[in-house]
N, C-alpha and C positions, 0 to 999 in steps of 0.2 A: 453499547452503540450498535454492534452487529445484530444483536437480537431485535432491537427496535427497527433497524433497517429491514430485517427479514419480515417482521410483523407488517410493516408498511407495504412491502412487496406482495404479501399474501392477502391482506385485508383491505387495503385502501384503494379507492378508485383513482386517487391522485398519487400514483407511484412515481417517485423521483426518477428511477431508471439509471441513477449513477450514485456513486459513493466516493467521497474524498477522505482519505486517512493520512494524517500527518505523523510521521515517525512512529509507526506501530511497534518497532523493535526497541524503542528507547528504554523501556523498563525491563527488558528481558536480560537476565543474567544466568546463563547456563554454565558458567565456569569456562575453562579452557579446553574442554573435551571436544573432539572433532564432531562435526555435524553428522547426525544419523537420521534415519527415517523417523525416529521417535522424538526428534528434537522439536521443541515448541515453535521455533522459528520456521522450520521446514513445514510443520503442521499448519501454521497460520497462513503461509503463502500458498500451500496446497489447497486449503479451504477457500481462500480468496480467489484462486484460479478457477475453482469449480463454480463459485458464485458469479464469476464474471462472464459466464456463458450467455446469460440473458440480460446483462447490464454492463455498464462501464464502471470500472473501479480504478480510481487514480490514487496511487500511493506515493507520498513524498518521503523519501528515506535517504540517509547517507549511504552511499554505495559501499563504504568500508564495513558497514554492518551486515551487508548482504553476501559477503564472500562465502562461497560453498553452498549457497541455497540454489537448488535446481529450479530453473524457470521454464515455464511452458513456451512452446513456439509462438503462441498468439499473444505474447507479452511484448509490449514496446517499451524500451528504456530510453528516456530522454535525460541526458546529463547536461549540467551547466553550472556555472558559478552563481553566487547570490546576485551579482551584478546583471547577469544575463536574465535570470528569472525576474528580477525587479523591473527590468525593461517591459516585461509582459504583464506587470501589475500583480505578480503572485506573492509579493511581500513588500512591506514599506521600504522605500528606497531613500537613502541619504543623498543620492546623486541627482535627484530631480530638482 
């Protein structure tokens, strides 16, 4: 997905200018070792932060999976419950 997005940014005249990724850390299992600079999680977020210089990247992730990952100063974190996000139409809502 990231490679296809990079291809569109470089080759297409219809560049989307944004990328939405839902739970990118879901499949990462690095054991219980502490996060290091060589961690895949740290590497992924470092890569995405570099890519976000020229575009907007929206990541939907559980905050308990992000503990210990250093975040850049230009990253905005929006937290909320499923009910709050459903109000804005970001997921199907049983409350509607």
